[in-house]
N, C-alpha and C positions, 0 to 999 in steps of 0.2 A: 578418531574418525568422529561423522556428524552422528548427533543423536537421531533417532526417526522423529516425525511430525508425532506420533501416538505416545512416543514418552515424553516428548515436549510438553504435549498436552495434558500428559497423564501427571507429571511435573506440575502442573500448573493448580489443577484441580483443586479447589477448596482453597486455594492463594489466599494470606494473609499479608504479605507483604507490605500494604500501604492501605490508608482507610477507606481508598474506595470498596473495596469487599462488603463494607458493611452497608452502602447503597445502592449494588447490584443488585440485579433480579438473576443474572445469568452469567458466567465469562466469556467474554466475545474471541475465542479462537485465532481462526482464520479458517478462510474453505477454497478450494480448489484444485486444480491440477498440481496433484503433489511433483510434478516433473517439469511443471510449466517452465516455459524460457524466459518468461513475463511475470515478476511480480509487483503487483498494486501495492502502495503503502499505505495507508488513511491515517488522521488522527487517533480518534476516538469512536467508540461506537457510540450513537446517540438511541435514544426512545426504543425506537423498532426493531434497532437489531440489537441492545440490552435483554428484551422481550423472547425477540426470536433468536439468538445466539448465534450469531451470522452477520458481518460485517456486508453493511451495503447493501439491508433490504429493504432500507427506506425509500423515498422519494429521490435523493441523490444516489441512491444505488442504482436506481430506474434507470434515472437519466445517464449514470456511468455503462449500464448495458447498451443504451441505446448508441454510446460514444463509442462503442468496442468498436462497432462495425467498420468505422473509418480507417482504423488501424486493420482493418482485415480480421478482427478475432470477435471470438465466442465468450462468452464466461465461462464455462466448461475450459475454456485454454490457457486461459492464468490463475493465478492464486493472489489472494488481497486477504491483507491481515493488517492489523493499525499497532499502530506505536503503543497502547494503551488496550489492554484486554479488556478494559473495564468500563461502565461509564462515569462520565463526572459529574453530579448531579447537576440541572437544567444544562448541560450542556457546553457546560464552562469548559474553557482551557486548560489543559497540562497544567499541572504544576510541574516545577522541576525534579519532586524528591518521587514525584509516580514516574516521571519518564525512567529517572535512574536505576529503580527497580525494576520492572517494565521491560524496559528495551532488552537487559540480556535474551530473553525469549524470543523477540523482533530476530535478533541476533541466531541465535538459533535455528529459528525456522528458516531460515534465507540460506543457512549451511544446508541444512537439511532438503531445499528445494534444487538448491545450487542452479541458480537462473544468468542468465547473462544481462536481461534489462531490469532496474527497480525503476520504476513509476513512483513520483511521491506526489502524493496529493494532497497540494498546501503546504503550509509555513511549518508545520511542527514536523510531519515526516521529512523535508527536505533539509532541515537543519540541523536534524540529528543526522540523516544518511550523510548529508555534506560534509557537515562539522563546521557550520558556517554561522552566521549570525543576521546574515544577508536574507531579505526576506524574497516571497515564491515572485513578485511582481519583476525583479531584476535578473531571475536566476530563469525564470520559463522560458519555453521556445528555443532553448539549447541543450546539445545533448553535452554531458557530466561526464568524467571517467574517477568513478573510486577505486581504486584497488584495480580487480578486473572486471569490473560491473560499467557498466553504461548505466548511464541517471537520469531518466528524463523528469524535470518538477514543472507538474502542472496543479492549476489552481485545483483547488478540491471542489469536487463536482454541484457540490451546496453552495457554492460563491455564485455561480452561474446561476442559480435557482434563484438566487435574491436579486443578481445582478447582470439581468438580461442583456449588458453588454457586452459580456466575456464569453458569450457563447460562441461566438465566430474564433475567437482567439483559444478556445479549449478546442473545436471542432480543427484548426490548425496544429494545434499540437497532437493531437490525436493522427494527425494525419501524418507528421511528423515519425509517430511512433511506427505507424507502417513503414516506412519509409527506411527509417533504422531496422527494425525487424526483418526486410526483404535483406537487409545489406549485411547484419550481422550473419543469416542465412546462406547468402552467396558466399559470405567468408568462410564458412562452415565448409562448403560443398567445396572450397575448392583448396580447402587442408586434408581433406578425405581423400586416401590411397584412392586409387585410379583401379 
């Protein structure tokens, strides 16, 4: 049986499984609808997230909020978590040993929420969920199936903040997400008894 989000969060409180515990301000667990059909997975908390103890509340989060409307979603419809629950110093890339000790909690979060769709934001989330070494550029714009999940890799919102040429691509990917949600809802409706 899946653990509850509260149980998982409690288990993580005071976590000292890797050296990031020494530099974090706050643990950044995840936030959103505990029954979401879509879970967004980012890489790791940034400075604002570390201070606010919530994922995607900085500039990338504001941009993400604006993109959600293209998929017919609002922030309260989704759940957002990260591969890592603590901010790497200077926002450096997550290290393999940090990913290894932290991702069991992400797996438990996904089990607890039981979504239909996973949206992976950036390389680290995409490589972890799809178990691939391929980069986001070659995987985005397509729906992948992993187990029972539809997985849609999308550039991390920060990528489009730093490289405006990615904005149109991200908008297209969020429209694709909207179509995927509509299709999954339609399939679910067709399976429901009359």
